[in-house]
Backbone as CSV, one residue per row, in Angstrom:
resi,resn,N_x,N_y,N_z,CA_x,CA_y,CA_z,C_x,C_y,C_z
1,MET,15.144,-85.727,-72.177,15.862,-85.731,-70.907,16.831,-84.549,-70.871
2,ILE,16.854,-83.892,-69.759,17.724,-82.730,-69.600,19.161,-83.197,-69.368
3,THR,20.089,-82.552,-70.044,21.495,-82.933,-69.934,22.159,-82.182,-68.787
4,ALA,23.336,-82.655,-68.405,24.103,-81.987,-67.344,24.446,-80.561,-67.777
5,LYS,24.769,-80.387,-69.046,25.110,-79.059,-69.551,23.906,-78.115,-69.437
6,GLN,22.722,-78.603,-69.750,21.510,-77.788,-69.616,21.248,-77.463,-68.148
7,THR,21.451,-78.435,-67.287,21.260,-78.219,-65.856,22.199,-77.134,-65.354
8,ILE,23.445,-77.190,-65.777,24.437,-76.185,-65.376,24.003,-74.804,-65.869
9,THR,23.593,-74.729,-67.122,23.177,-73.455,-67.710,21.965,-72.882,-66.989
10,GLU,20.956,-73.707,-66.770,19.738,-73.243,-66.087,20.028,-72.836,-64.649
11,THR,20.875,-73.579,-63.987,21.266,-73.238,-62.622,21.982,-71.893,-62.596
12,PHE,22.876,-71.697,-63.519,23.628,-70.447,-63.604,22.682,-69.259,-63.807
13,ILE,21.742,-69.393,-64.730,20.773,-68.319,-64.987,19.955,-68.048,-63.725
14,HIS,19.565,-69.109,-63.029,18.819,-68.946,-61.773,19.652,-68.196,-60.737
15,LEU,20.910,-68.569,-60.599,21.770,-67.929,-59.607,22.024,-66.460,-59.922
16,LEU,22.004,-66.111,-61.215,22.187,-64.705,-61.588,21.044,-63.828,-61.070
17,ALA,19.910,-64.431,-60.795,18.785,-63.678,-60.233,19.040,-63.332,-58.768
18,GLU,19.895,-64.093,-58.134,20.168,-63.907,-56.709,21.479,-63.192,-56.430
19,GLN,22.425,-63.298,-57.381,23.766,-62.737,-57.164,24.272,-62.105,-58.453
20,ASP,25.184,-61.149,-58.311,25.873,-60.621,-59.479,26.819,-61.694,-60.006
21,PHE,27.143,-61.595,-61.274,28.024,-62.570,-61.915,29.313,-62.775,-61.110
22,GLU,29.918,-61.673,-60.650,31.196,-61.764,-59.935,31.071,-62.598,-58.661
23,GLU,29.882,-62.613,-58.079,29.665,-63.337,-56.824,29.361,-64.820,-57.027
24,VAL,28.894,-65.198,-58.203,28.560,-66.597,-58.472,29.856,-67.389,-58.637
25,SER,29.939,-68.509,-57.949,31.130,-69.358,-58.056,30.750,-70.715,-58.642
26,VAL,31.751,-71.422,-59.105,31.524,-72.782,-59.589,30.996,-73.631,-58.435
27,LYS,31.494,-73.382,-57.245,31.027,-74.110,-56.058,29.515,-73.903,-55.873
28,ASP,29.058,-72.652,-56.043,27.617,-72.361,-55.935,26.825,-73.117,-56.997
29,ILE,27.332,-73.113,-58.211,26.629,-73.743,-59.334,26.476,-75.236,-59.105
30,VAL,27.575,-75.901,-58.745,27.507,-77.358,-58.583,26.665,-77.748,-57.363
31,ALA,26.731,-76.940,-56.314,25.926,-77.247,-55.119,24.440,-77.123,-55.438
32,TYR,24.062,-76.050,-56.107,22.647,-75.838,-56.425,22.151,-76.864,-57.449
33,ALA,23.007,-77.187,-58.424,22.616,-78.134,-59.478,22.649,-79.583,-58.996
34,GLY,23.353,-79.840,-57.905,23.467,-81.208,-57.403,24.346,-82.074,-58.282
35,ILE,25.404,-81.467,-58.807,26.354,-82.200,-59.651,27.749,-82.059,-59.061
36,SER,28.670,-82.836,-59.570,30.051,-82.752,-59.089,30.799,-81.662,-59.856
37,ARG,31.890,-81.216,-59.244,32.738,-80.223,-59.919,33.298,-80.802,-61.214
38,SER,33.620,-82.081,-61.197,34.178,-82.700,-62.404,33.158,-82.674,-63.544
39,THR,31.875,-82.821,-63.211,30.839,-82.733,-64.240,30.807,-81.320,-64.819
40,PHE,30.900,-80.314,-63.959,30.949,-78.941,-64.444,32.127,-78.770,-65.401
41,TYR,33.305,-79.232,-64.973,34.525,-79.021,-65.757,34.589,-79.876,-67.021
42,LEU,33.719,-80.876,-67.135,33.604,-81.605,-68.398,33.003,-80.713,-69.487
43,HIS,32.197,-79.743,-69.056,31.466,-78.899,-70.006,32.023,-77.489,-70.141
44,PHE,32.600,-76.966,-69.065,33.085,-75.584,-69.067,34.397,-75.507,-68.306
45,THR,35.307,-74.638,-68.782,36.580,-74.477,-68.084,36.433,-73.621,-66.830
46,ASP,35.476,-72.699,-66.853,35.235,-71.835,-65.702,33.902,-71.104,-65.903
47,LYS,33.554,-70.246,-64.965,32.274,-69.542,-65.052,32.257,-68.525,-66.197
48,TYR,33.425,-68.078,-66.628,33.500,-67.118,-67.731,33.132,-67.796,-69.056
49,GLU,33.606,-69.001,-69.233,33.220,-69.749,-70.427,31.727,-70.076,-70.387
50,LEU,31.224,-70.388,-69.203,29.791,-70.637,-69.050,28.997,-69.379,-69.420
51,MET,29.425,-68.217,-68.928,28.738,-66.967,-69.252,28.775,-66.710,-70.756
52,ASP,29.896,-66.973,-71.394,29.989,-66.795,-72.850,29.023,-67.728,-73.576
53,ALA,28.896,-68.949,-73.090,27.966,-69.910,-73.706,26.519,-69.456,-73.528
54,VAL,26.184,-68.994,-72.336,24.830,-68.504,-72.071,24.564,-67.264,-72.922
55,ARG,25.539,-66.369,-73.004,25.408,-65.147,-73.816,25.158,-65.517,-75.276
56,SER,25.933,-66.425,-75.783,25.771,-66.848,-77.176,24.390,-67.456,-77.408
57,GLN,23.966,-68.291,-76.490,22.672,-68.961,-76.609,21.510,-67.971,-76.528
58,LEU,21.492,-67.142,-75.494,20.346,-66.252,-75.280,20.318,-65.085,-76.264
59,ASN,21.463,-64.479,-76.519,21.489,-63.404,-77.506,21.200,-63.951,-78.898
60,GLY,21.645,-65.165,-79.159,21.318,-65.818,-80.427,19.821,-66.010,-80.584
61,ARG,19.165,-66.439,-79.509,17.704,-66.589,-79.544,17.019,-65.250,-79.772
62,LEU,17.507,-64.218,-79.102,16.943,-62.882,-79.260,17.032,-62.429,-80.710
63,LEU,18.190,-62.597,-81.306,18.387,-62.182,-82.697,17.593,-63.057,-83.662
64,GLN,17.415,-64.307,-83.320,16.684,-65.242,-84.182,15.212,-64.862,-84.308
65,ILE,14.692,-64.183,-83.312,13.275,-63.792,-83.344,12.969,-62.985,-84.602
66,TYR,13.908,-62.136,-85.024,13.685,-61.337,-86.229,13.755,-62.161,-87.504
67,ALA,14.332,-63.338,-87.428,14.420,-64.193,-88.620,13.133,-64.984,-88.840
68,GLU,12.307,-65.046,-87.797,11.046,-65.788,-87.899,10.008,-64.919,-88.601
69,PRO,9.313,-65.473,-89.580,8.306,-64.655,-90.279,7.145,-64.302,-89.347
70,SER,6.905,-63.005,-89.192,5.830,-62.534,-88.330,5.686,-61.033,-88.505
71,ASP,4.628,-60.469,-87.935,4.437,-59.026,-88.000,5.219,-58.354,-86.874
72,ALA,5.412,-57.048,-86.983,6.226,-56.307,-86.022,5.698,-56.426,-84.595
73,GLU,4.395,-56.394,-84.436,3.813,-56.458,-83.093,4.147,-57.787,-82.421
74,THR,4.019,-58.878,-83.154,4.329,-60.205,-82.608,5.815,-60.332,-82.304
75,ILE,6.649,-59.817,-83.195,8.099,-59.878,-82.995,8.486,-59.121,-81.728
76,ASN,7.976,-57.895,-81.569,8.322,-57.110,-80.380,7.847,-57.784,-79.109
77,LEU,6.671,-58.372,-79.135,6.178,-59.074,-77.948,7.074,-60.274,-77.637
78,LYS,7.473,-61.017,-78.656,8.375,-62.161,-78.433,9.696,-61.694,-77.841
79,ILE,10.214,-60.573,-78.338,11.476,-60.035,-77.816,11.310,-59.649,-76.347
80,CYS,10.250,-58.937,-76.029,10.027,-58.518,-74.641,9.823,-59.720,-73.725
81,ARG,9.092,-60.710,-74.193,8.901,-61.928,-73.383,10.219,-62.659,-73.170
82,HIS,11.053,-62.713,-74.202,12.355,-63.374,-74.088,13.220,-62.652,-73.046
83,VAL,13.315,-61.335,-73.166,14.131,-60.569,-72.227,13.588,-60.730,-70.803
84,PHE,12.277,-60.718,-70.649,11.687,-60.878,-69.316,11.939,-62.285,-68.768
85,ARG,11.777,-63.286,-69.614,11.990,-64.671,-69.156,13.413,-64.870,-68.644
86,TYR,14.376,-64.263,-69.337,15.783,-64.402,-68.967,16.293,-63.122,-68.321
87,ARG,15.444,-62.491,-67.529,15.755,-61.193,-66.938,17.004,-61.219,-66.073
88,SER,17.258,-62.324,-65.385,18.462,-62.367,-64.551,19.711,-62.237,-65.424
89,PHE,19.713,-62.857,-66.574,20.841,-62.735,-67.494,20.910,-61.322,-68.069
90,TYR,19.777,-60.808,-68.550,19.788,-59.498,-69.194,20.081,-58.369,-68.209
91,ARG,19.811,-58.540,-66.934,20.243,-57.543,-65.938,21.764,-57.437,-65.963
92,GLN,22.430,-58.581,-66.053,23.889,-58.591,-66.126,24.357,-58.027,-67.467
93,GLU,23.753,-58.496,-68.529,24.163,-58.127,-69.887,24.026,-56.622,-70.114
94,PHE,22.912,-56.049,-69.683,22.656,-54.636,-69.935,23.286,-53.714,-68.894
95,SER,24.039,-54.271,-67.958,24.769,-53.431,-67.007,26.163,-53.106,-67.535
96,ASP,26.511,-53.655,-68.676,27.840,-53.479,-69.270,27.694,-52.778,-70.618
97,ALA,28.202,-51.555,-70.712,28.071,-50.767,-71.950,28.697,-51.485,-73.139
98,GLY,29.789,-52.182,-72.921,30.431,-52.924,-74.008,29.538,-54.036,-74.545
99,ARG,28.854,-54.713,-73.657,27.930,-55.788,-74.075,26.734,-55.206,-74.806
100,ILE,26.239,-54.062,-74.331,25.125,-53.405,-75.016,25.546,-53.036,-76.433
101,HIS,26.730,-52.485,-76.562,27.232,-52.087,-77.883,27.368,-53.294,-78.806
102,GLU,27.933,-54.370,-78.292,28.111,-55.582,-79.096,26.765,-56.153,-79.547
103,LEU,25.825,-56.257,-78.623,24.513,-56.795,-78.963,23.792,-55.878,-79.947
104,THR,23.891,-54.575,-79.738,23.243,-53.624,-80.639,23.813,-53.726,-82.043
105,SER,25.110,-53.859,-82.164,25.734,-53.999,-83.484,25.243,-55.262,-84.184
106,ARG,25.173,-56.343,-83.452,24.669,-57.601,-84.031,23.197,-57.463,-84.417
107,PHE,22.431,-56.797,-83.561,21.007,-56.594,-83.802,20.796,-55.719,-85.040
108,ALA,21.567,-54.655,-85.147,21.460,-53.778,-86.323,21.817,-54.553,-87.590
109,GLY,22.807,-55.419,-87.518,23.155,-56.253,-88.662,22.008,-57.161,-89.068
110,GLN,21.335,-57.718,-88.086,20.164,-58.561,-88.347,19.060,-57.736,-88.989
111,LEU,18.844,-56.540,-88.467,17.785,-55.677,-88.994,18.083,-55.190,-90.403
112,GLU,19.352,-55.058,-90.729,19.703,-54.634,-92.085,19.198,-55.648,-93.108
113,HIS,19.244,-56.920,-92.747,18.703,-57.955,-93.638,17.189,-57.834,-93.757
114,VAL,16.547,-57.416,-92.669,15.087,-57.270,-92.656,14.668,-56.038,-93.446
115,PHE,15.319,-54.891,-93.159,14.914,-53.622,-93.759,15.566,-53.344,-95.106
116,GLY,16.757,-53.913,-95.318,17.495,-53.621,-96.544,18.056,-52.211,-96.556
117,ASP,18.189,-51.594,-95.392,18.657,-50.211,-95.285,19.528,-50.111,-94.038
118,GLU,20.816,-49.843,-94.229,21.752,-49.815,-93.108,21.416,-48.720,-92.094
119,ASP,21.076,-47.521,-92.560,20.786,-46.421,-91.644,19.559,-46.709,-90.786
120,LEU,18.513,-47.199,-91.409,17.301,-47.551,-90.667,17.597,-48.671,-89.674
121,ALA,18.404,-49.628,-90.082,18.755,-50.749,-89.209,19.533,-50.274,-87.985
122,VAL,20.475,-49.367,-88.181,21.263,-48.833,-87.062,20.350,-48.074,-86.103
123,PHE,19.496,-47.218,-86.643,18.575,-46.445,-85.810,17.636,-47.374,-85.031
124,ALA,17.035,-48.311,-85.718,16.097,-49.237,-85.077,16.817,-50.142,-84.078
125,GLY,18.014,-50.583,-84.419,18.774,-51.454,-83.519,19.133,-50.763,-82.219
126,TRP,19.703,-49.569,-82.322,20.075,-48.821,-81.122,18.842,-48.422,-80.320
127,GLY,17.786,-48.030,-81.017,16.561,-47.645,-80.321,15.947,-48.808,-79.570
128,THR,15.869,-49.950,-80.219,15.248,-51.120,-79.593,16.062,-51.608,-78.406
129,ILE,17.350,-51.794,-78.608,18.189,-52.295,-77.504,18.259,-51.253,-76.388
130,GLY,18.327,-49.976,-76.743,18.319,-48.927,-75.730,17.047,-48.949,-74.903
131,TYR,15.913,-49.131,-75.575,14.637,-49.198,-74.876,14.603,-50.420,-73.957
132,LEU,15.038,-51.563,-74.469,15.046,-52.785,-73.654,15.978,-52.638,-72.457
133,ALA,17.152,-52.037,-72.668,18.095,-51.828,-71.561,17.479,-50.926,-70.499
134,SER,16.761,-49.897,-70.921,16.095,-48.999,-69.980,15.016,-49.740,-69.194
135,TRP,14.274,-50.594,-69.889,13.237,-51.403,-69.242,13.861,-52.331,-68.190
136,VAL,14.964,-52.971,-68.560,15.655,-53.872,-67.646,16.192,-53.096,-66.444
137,LYS,16.886,-51.977,-66.710,17.471,-51.184,-65.624,16.399,-50.594,-64.716
138,GLY,15.212,-50.385,-65.261,14.099,-49.885,-64.468,13.416,-50.965,-63.645
139,GLY,13.976,-52.163,-63.652,13.447,-53.250,-62.843,12.178,-53.881,-63.389
140,PHE,11.986,-53.797,-64.702,10.820,-54.406,-65.352,9.533,-53.867,-64.733
141,ALA,9.452,-52.533,-64.653,8.279,-51.889,-64.055,7.004,-52.188,-64.836
142,MET,7.155,-52.561,-66.105,5.997,-52.916,-66.940,6.056,-54.399,-67.263
143,ALA,4.894,-54.959,-67.525,4.825,-56.340,-68.009,5.322,-56.369,-69.457
144,PRO,5.745,-57.534,-69.947,6.225,-57.626,-71.332,5.238,-57.077,-72.369
145,GLN,3.950,-57.323,-72.180,2.955,-56.827,-73.146,2.959,-55.298,-73.195
146,GLU,2.998,-54.655,-72.043,2.997,-53.191,-72.002,4.288,-52.633,-72.591
147,ALA,5.428,-53.255,-72.272,6.705,-52.809,-72.843,6.673,-52.941,-74.361
148,SER,6.126,-54.039,-74.842,6.009,-54.257,-76.285,5.101,-53.209,-76.921
149,ASP,3.978,-52.910,-76.282,3.047,-51.908,-76.814,3.720,-50.537,-76.910
150,LYS,4.473,-50.182,-75.884,5.161,-48.886,-75.898,6.259,-48.860,-76.957
151,LEU,6.945,-49.973,-77.114,7.968,-50.054,-78.165,7.331,-49.907,-79.543
152,MET,6.189,-50.527,-79.745,5.464,-50.389,-81.020,5.054,-48.940,-81.255
153,LYS,4.616,-48.259,-80.212,4.220,-46.861,-80.331,5.411,-46.013,-80.780
154,ILE,6.565,-46.295,-80.230,7.780,-45.564,-80.600,8.150,-45.854,-82.050
155,ILE,8.093,-47.122,-82.418,8.478,-47.519,-83.775,7.611,-46.831,-84.819
156,PHE,6.327,-46.751,-84.554,5.409,-46.217,-85.553,5.035,-44.758,-85.310
157,ALA,5.794,-44.077,-84.463,5.524,-42.658,-84.201,5.792,-41.833,-85.454
158,ASP,5.011,-40.801,-85.613,5.243,-39.831,-86.691,6.231,-38.808,-86.134
159,TRP,7.499,-39.030,-86.399,8.552,-38.215,-85.811,8.466,-36.758,-86.248
160,THR,8.025,-36.507,-87.459,7.930,-35.122,-87.929,6.865,-34.371,-87.146
161,ALA,5.732,-35.009,-86.885,4.676,-34.371,-86.103,5.142,-34.160,-84.666
162,ASN,5.847,-35.144,-84.108,6.350,-35.030,-82.742,7.352,-33.887,-82.619
163,LEU,8.223,-33.720,-83.607,9.197,-32.630,-83.586,8.504,-31.278,-83.688
164,ALA,7.499,-31.196,-84.553,6.750,-29.939,-84.698,6.053,-29.593,-83.380
165,ASP,5.439,-30.583,-82.725,4.780,-30.350,-81.440,5.768,-29.887,-80.376
166,ALA,6.933,-30.502,-80.353,7.971,-30.138,-79.363,8.450,-28.711,-79.603
167,ARG,8.643,-28.340,-80.841,9.079,-26.967,-81.154,8.013,-25.963,-80.732
168,GLU,6.776,-26.307,-80.956,5.662,-25.425,-80.604,5.607,-25.224,-79.085
169,ARG,5.800,-26.312,-78.328,5.750,-26.232,-76.869,6.910,-25.420,-76.307
170,SER,8.062,-25.487,-76.969,9.242,-24.783,-76.448,9.254,-23.306,-76.832
171,SER,8.372,-22.900,-77.721,8.332,-21.484,-78.139,7.636,-20.624,-77.135
């Protein structure tokens, strides 16, 4: 059975698809969810606390994907599907440079456990989140599978060959 807290959270995510965070009100949330204001306030002090809870939940899920045993292709597809599924939230999240930085730092920390190399983790973390932010800001012009395929191509690119080709073209 779905709880009132889940209903509030799902309603909030839905409303983010229609309005910017600043425009969403508690009145909007309770009206759409069909609950009382007192029910909302039993779970959250305001919409900012609700946003923090949603951020913690969804970004936590995103980071957890790397903790699940799987190959890189499956992991990237799961990440792209997650971001697409919660696109209304990630449109808000990736519109704030501070939030991008915070998520990237957490992501790089997660990757350091995977790779065992801080430099590689930082590079991969910033690259992945940067790519996802670009995909989101571009209005999800590609389906999750295509975004994942392109991300895989970037990850496994032979950077030395690409640099040599670029130098040759610029000469």
